[in-house]
N, CA, C and O atoms as a MOPAC input file, in Angstrom:
PM7 MOZYME 1SCF
protein

 N      8.02000 1    -2.75200 1     4.98400 1
 C      9.26900 1    -2.47100 1     4.48800 1
 C     10.50600 1    -3.24200 1     5.40800 1
 O     11.62500 1    -3.69800 1     5.17000 1
 N      9.51000 1    -3.08900 1     6.73600 1
 C     10.68300 1    -3.65300 1     7.68000 1
 C     10.82300 1    -4.96400 1     7.52500 1
 O     11.93300 1    -5.45600 1     7.73200 1
 N      9.84200 1    -5.70000 1     7.17300 1
 C      9.76500 1    -7.04400 1     6.78900 1
 C     10.74700 1    -7.70200 1     5.35900 1
 O     10.86400 1    -8.85100 1     4.93200 1
 N     11.29200 1    -6.49300 1     4.94100 1
 C     12.10900 1    -6.88600 1     3.56100 1
 C     13.60300 1    -6.37900 1     4.05100 1
 O     14.55200 1    -6.39200 1     3.26600 1
 N     13.71700 1    -5.96800 1     5.31200 1
 C     14.94600 1    -5.57800 1     6.09300 1
 C     15.59700 1    -4.11600 1     5.53000 1
 O     16.79000 1    -3.92200 1     5.29600 1
 N     14.61200 1    -3.24800 1     5.39300 1
 C     14.68700 1    -1.89100 1     4.69300 1
 C     15.86200 1    -1.07700 1     5.16400 1
 O     16.71500 1    -0.71200 1     4.35400 1
 N     15.94400 1    -0.75900 1     6.52600 1
 C     17.04800 1     0.30900 1     6.77900 1
 C     18.33100 1    -0.34400 1     6.53600 1
 O     19.28700 1     0.43000 1     6.57300 1
 N     18.64000 1    -1.75800 1     6.26000 1
 C     20.14000 1    -1.99400 1     6.19100 1
 C     19.88500 1    -2.73800 1     4.92800 1
 O     19.33300 1    -3.83300 1     4.81900 1
 N     20.50500 1    -1.76800 1     3.73100 1
 C     20.70800 1    -2.55400 1     2.42300 1
 C     21.21700 1    -3.81700 1     2.11800 1
 O     20.84700 1    -4.55100 1     1.20200 1
 N     22.24700 1    -4.05900 1     3.09200 1
 C     22.80400 1    -5.47600 1     2.62000 1
 C     21.74300 1    -6.48300 1     3.19100 1
 O     21.90600 1    -7.64500 1     2.81900 1
 N     20.72400 1    -6.24800 1     3.99800 1
 C     19.83200 1    -7.37700 1     4.37300 1
 C     18.61100 1    -7.13700 1     3.47300 1
 O     17.82000 1    -8.03200 1     3.76900 1
 N     18.20500 1    -6.55000 1     2.75000 1
 C     17.17900 1    -6.02500 1     1.62200 1
 C     16.74200 1    -7.34800 1     0.97700 1
 O     17.67200 1    -7.88200 1     0.37200 1
 N     15.75200 1    -7.92500 1     0.94300 1
 C     15.60700 1    -9.21400 1     0.50700 1
 C     13.92400 1    -9.38300 1     0.52900 1
 O     13.23300 1    -8.79000 1     1.35700 1
 N     13.40200 1   -10.22900 1    -0.44500 1
 C     11.98800 1   -10.71500 1    -0.35200 1
 C     11.88900 1   -11.62700 1     0.85200 1
 O     12.69200 1   -12.49100 1     1.20300 1
 N     10.63200 1   -11.23100 1     1.47400 1
 C     10.22600 1   -12.30600 1     2.81300 1
 C      8.80500 1   -12.65500 1     2.34900 1
 O      8.10300 1   -11.86300 1     1.72100 1
 N      8.38400 1   -14.03500 1     2.73900 1
 C      7.21400 1   -14.66600 1     2.51300 1
 C      6.15200 1   -13.90000 1     3.28400 1
 O      4.97600 1   -14.06200 1     2.95900 1
 N      6.48500 1   -13.03600 1     4.32800 1
 C      5.64000 1   -12.41800 1     5.14400 1
 C      4.84600 1   -11.08300 1     4.61100 1
 O      3.92700 1   -10.48200 1     5.16700 1
 N      5.45200 1   -10.82600 1     3.43400 1
 C      4.85100 1    -9.61100 1     2.62200 1
 C      3.74900 1    -9.94000 1     2.14300 1
 O      2.91200 1    -9.13700 1     1.73100 1
 N      3.62300 1   -11.29400 1     2.14800 1
 C      1.96500 1   -11.28400 1     1.17400 1
 C      1.27700 1   -10.88500 1     2.32500 1
 O      0.18900 1   -10.58800 1     1.83100 1
 N      1.16700 1   -10.66100 1     3.62300 1
 C      0.21000 1   -10.47100 1     4.37100 1
 C      0.48400 1    -8.80900 1     4.33700 1
 O     -0.52200 1    -8.24900 1     4.77200 1
 N      1.44700 1    -7.92100 1     3.98700 1
 C      1.26500 1    -6.67000 1     3.89000 1
 C      0.81500 1    -6.47400 1     2.71700 1
 O      0.03500 1    -5.52300 1     2.75800 1
 N      0.95300 1    -7.07700 1     1.24000 1
 C      0.13600 1    -6.80600 1     0.28400 1
 C     -1.57700 1    -6.97800 1     0.54700 1
 O     -2.42600 1    -6.20600 1     0.10100 1
 N     -1.76900 1    -7.86900 1     1.16300 1
 C     -3.28600 1    -8.23300 1     1.33700 1
 C     -3.77700 1    -7.14800 1     2.36700 1
 O     -4.91000 1    -6.69000 1     2.22300 1
 N     -2.93300 1    -6.69300 1     3.45500 1
 C     -3.64500 1    -5.73200 1     3.94000 1
 C     -3.78900 1    -4.40200 1     3.19500 1
 O     -4.70700 1    -3.61900 1     3.44000 1
 N     -2.82300 1    -4.17400 1     2.25600 1
 C     -2.86400 1    -2.86500 1     1.59200 1
 C     -3.97000 1    -2.70400 1     0.57700 1
 O     -4.54400 1    -1.62700 1     0.42000 1
 N     -4.30000 1    -3.95500 1    -0.21100 1
 C     -5.48900 1    -4.18600 1    -0.85000 1
 C     -6.70300 1    -4.10600 1    -0.26500 1
 O     -7.70300 1    -3.58200 1    -0.75500 1
 N     -6.60600 1    -4.63400 1     0.79900 1
 C     -8.00600 1    -4.58500 1     1.55500 1
 C     -8.46800 1    -2.98400 1     2.43100 1
 O     -9.55900 1    -2.65000 1     2.89300 1
 N     -7.08400 1    -2.20700 1     2.40300 1
 C     -7.48600 1    -0.97700 1     2.82100 1
 C     -7.83200 1    -0.07200 1     1.51800 1
 O     -8.58500 1     0.88400 1     1.70400 1
 N     -7.36500 1    -0.29200 1     0.29900 1
 C     -7.93700 1     0.39100 1    -0.53600 1
 C     -9.21200 1     0.21000 1    -0.74100 1
 O     -9.98200 1     1.16200 1    -0.86900 1
 N     -9.57200 1    -0.98500 1    -0.79600 1
 C    -11.08100 1    -1.32900 1    -1.05000 1
 C    -12.00500 1    -0.76300 1    -0.04100 1
 O    -13.14700 1    -0.41800 1    -0.34500 1
 N    -11.40900 1    -0.63800 1     1.44500 1
 C    -12.29400 1    -0.05300 1     2.39600 1
 C    -12.03100 1     1.50400 1     2.02800 1
 O    -12.96300 1     2.30800 1     2.06400 1
 N    -11.16300 1     1.75800 1     1.79500 1
 C    -11.35100 1     3.38500 1     1.40100 1
 C    -12.13500 1     3.73700 1     0.29400 1
 O    -12.83800 1     4.74400 1     0.38500 1
 N    -12.13400 1     3.10700 1    -0.68900 1
 C    -12.97800 1     3.38600 1    -1.80000 1
 C    -14.41200 1     3.11400 1    -1.65600 1
 O    -15.23800 1     3.43400 1    -2.51100 1
 N    -14.66100 1     2.57900 1    -0.67100 1
 C    -16.06900 1     2.33800 1    -0.31100 1
 C    -16.71300 1     3.71800 1     0.33800 1
 O    -17.90200 1     4.03600 1     0.36900 1
 N    -15.49800 1     4.48300 1     0.87700 1
 C    -15.95100 1     5.94700 1     1.34100 1
 C    -16.22800 1     7.02800 1     0.51600 1
 O    -16.87000 1     7.99000 1     0.93800 1
 N    -15.72700 1     6.95200 1    -0.83300 1
 C    -15.87100 1     7.74100 1    -2.08400 1
 C    -17.10200 1     7.84200 1    -2.51600 1
 O    -17.69200 1     6.84300 1    -2.92800 1
 N    -17.69700 1     9.10100 1    -2.48800 1
 C    -19.18000 1     9.42400 1    -2.79500 1
 C    -19.38700 1     9.54500 1    -4.27300 1
 O    -18.38600 1     9.52600 1    -4.99000 1
 N    -20.37500 1     9.64700 1    -4.71600 1
 C    -20.66700 1     9.91600 1    -6.27500 1
 C    -20.36400 1    11.55300 1    -6.45900 1
 O    -19.59400 1    12.00100 1    -7.30900 1
 N    -20.97200 1    12.20200 1    -5.68600 1
 C    -20.72600 1    13.65000 1    -6.02000 1
 C    -19.45000 1    14.25100 1    -5.38500 1
 O    -19.02200 1    13.93800 1    -4.27400 1
 N    -18.93300 1    15.09300 1    -6.16900 1
 C    -17.52700 1    15.79800 1    -5.93000 1
 C    -17.68900 1    16.59000 1    -4.30400 1
 O    -18.76300 1    17.17300 1    -4.15200 1
 N    -17.12500 1    16.61900 1    -3.62400 1
 C    -16.67600 1    17.26800 1    -2.75100 1
 C    -15.20100 1    17.59700 1    -2.11400 1
 O    -14.24200 1    17.24300 1    -2.79900 1
 N    -15.03200 1    18.01100 1    -1.31300 1
 C    -13.72600 1    18.12800 1    -0.42000 1
 C    -13.31200 1    17.03800 1     0.40500 1
 O    -12.11600 1    16.89500 1     0.65500 1
 N    -14.27800 1    16.15900 1     0.91000 1
 C    -14.04800 1    15.02400 1     1.53900 1
 C    -13.90000 1    13.91600 1     0.55400 1
 O    -13.39500 1    12.85300 1     0.91300 1
 N    -14.35200 1    14.12200 1    -0.78800 1
 C    -14.08400 1    13.01100 1    -1.74700 1
 C    -12.91100 1    13.23300 1    -2.16500 1
 O    -12.35700 1    12.20800 1    -2.56200 1
 N    -12.07600 1    14.51300 1    -2.26400 1
 C    -10.60200 1    15.01000 1    -2.53300 1
 C     -9.82100 1    14.36500 1    -1.49800 1
 O     -8.79400 1    13.77100 1    -1.82500 1
 N    -10.22000 1    14.41400 1    -0.17400 1
 C     -9.54000 1    13.70000 1     0.72400 1
 C     -9.37100 1    12.23100 1     0.91700 1
 O     -8.55400 1    11.56500 1     1.55200 1
 N    -10.63200 1    11.86300 1     0.00000 1
 C    -10.63600 1    10.08700 1     0.34300 1
 C     -9.53700 1     9.76200 1    -1.07900 1
 O     -8.79300 1     8.78100 1    -1.10600 1
 N     -9.61500 1    10.69700 1    -2.09700 1
 C     -8.84900 1    10.45800 1    -3.27900 1
 C     -7.41800 1    10.38200 1    -2.99700 1
 O     -6.68300 1     9.48200 1    -3.40400 1
 N     -6.95600 1    11.67900 1    -2.06000 1
 C     -5.72100 1    11.27900 1    -1.74100 1
 C     -5.04700 1    10.12200 1    -1.00400 1
 O     -3.92800 1     9.65300 1    -1.21200 1
 N     -5.90700 1     9.78100 1    -0.15000 1
 C     -5.97300 1     8.53000 1     0.73900 1
 C     -5.73900 1     7.24200 1    -0.07400 1
 O     -5.13600 1     6.25700 1     0.35300 1
 N     -6.38500 1     7.39100 1    -1.51400 1
 C     -6.37400 1     6.00500 1    -2.18600 1
 C     -4.81900 1     6.22700 1    -2.97800 1
 O     -4.07200 1     5.25400 1    -3.09000 1
 N     -4.49500 1     7.31900 1    -3.40400 1
 C     -3.21600 1     7.47100 1    -3.77700 1
 C     -2.31500 1     7.16500 1    -3.18800 1
 O     -1.43800 1     6.53800 1    -3.78400 1
 N     -2.14400 1     7.49100 1    -1.71500 1
 C     -0.98500 1     7.03800 1    -0.81600 1
 C     -0.85700 1     5.80200 1    -0.75000 1
 O      0.25500 1     5.28500 1    -0.85100 1
 N     -2.37300 1     4.83200 1    -0.50400 1
 C     -2.33000 1     3.42900 1    -0.13100 1
 C     -1.82500 1     2.88700 1    -1.74700 1
 O     -1.05300 1     1.93000 1    -1.69100 1
 N     -2.07700 1     3.25500 1    -2.81500 1
 C     -1.61500 1     2.68600 1    -4.08100 1
 C      0.16100 1     2.64400 1    -4.09200 1
 O      0.82700 1     1.71800 1    -4.55600 1
 N      0.56200 1     3.57500 1    -3.62000 1
 C      1.94000 1     3.98600 1    -3.30500 1
 C      2.51400 1     2.69400 1    -2.42100 1
 O      3.27800 1     1.80000 1    -2.78500 1
 N      1.94800 1     2.88900 1    -1.27700 1
 C      2.45900 1     1.72400 1    -0.39200 1
 C      2.23000 1     0.44400 1    -0.97900 1
 O      3.04600 1    -0.43100 1    -0.68900 1
 N      1.08600 1     0.09000 1    -1.91000 1
 C      0.87000 1    -1.14700 1    -2.49000 1
 C      2.11800 1    -1.60200 1    -3.35600 1
 O      2.79300 1    -2.62900 1    -3.27900 1
 N      2.21200 1    -0.46500 1    -4.23900 1
 C      3.31500 1    -0.77900 1    -5.13800 1
 C      4.56600 1    -0.84200 1    -4.74100 1
 O      5.32800 1    -1.54800 1    -5.40000 1
 N      5.06300 1    -0.13300 1    -3.59600 1
 C      6.25400 1    -0.31100 1    -2.92700 1
 C      6.58400 1    -1.53800 1    -2.36300 1
 O      7.71500 1    -2.00700 1    -2.49000 1
 N      5.45600 1    -2.25400 1    -1.58400 1
 C      5.51700 1    -3.45700 1    -1.23700 1
 C      5.75100 1    -4.49700 1    -2.15800 1
 O      6.61800 1    -5.33800 1    -1.92000 1
 N      4.95300 1    -4.53600 1    -3.36600 1
 C      5.19700 1    -5.34300 1    -4.54900 1
 C      6.65100 1    -5.16200 1    -4.94400 1
 O      7.26100 1    -6.21300 1    -5.14200 1
 N      7.23800 1    -4.16700 1    -5.07700 1
 C      8.41700 1    -3.79900 1    -5.93200 1
 C      9.31500 1    -4.74600 1    -4.89200 1
 O      9.88800 1    -5.73200 1    -5.35700 1
 N      9.41300 1    -4.45800 1    -3.61900 1
 C     10.32200 1    -4.95400 1    -2.57100 1
 C     10.15800 1    -6.63600 1    -2.69900 1
 O     11.11100 1    -7.41300 1    -2.65400 1
 N      8.61600 1    -7.06000 1    -2.88300 1
 C      8.63600 1    -8.46000 1    -2.72800 1
 C      9.07700 1    -9.31900 1    -4.22700 1
 O      9.60400 1   -10.43000 1    -4.28700 1
 N      8.75200 1    -8.58900 1    -5.16800 1
 C      8.70200 1    -9.35200 1    -6.28800 1
 C     10.32100 1    -9.36900 1    -7.06100 1
 O     10.85200 1   -10.21200 1    -7.78400 1
 N     10.86300 1    -7.86400 1    -6.47500 1
 C     12.16000 1    -7.62500 1    -7.02700 1
 C     13.31500 1    -7.76100 1    -6.06500 1
 O     13.96800 1    -6.73700 1    -5.86200 1
 N     13.60100 1    -8.66500 1    -5.55800 1
 C     14.72700 1    -8.82300 1    -4.31100 1
 C     16.10900 1    -8.32000 1    -4.56700 1
 O     16.97000 1    -8.41000 1    -3.69200 1

C-alpha cells in the first residue's frame, strides 16, 4: 500500500512495483497452503485464518494496482 502512496489520497496511484507485492502475496499463500493438513485441528484453523488474511492482502493490492 505504501507503493501506491496510501496515506495521502491525492498521491494514490498505481505503481509498477506493485507487481512485486502481488507476486509476494501469491507466493505466501502457496507456502501457507502447504502447511494445511488433511485432518481438522486447531492448527489447521489457524492456517485457514492466515490464508484468509493473505487473500485480503492480495485483493487489496490488486485493487490498488488495477483501479487507480
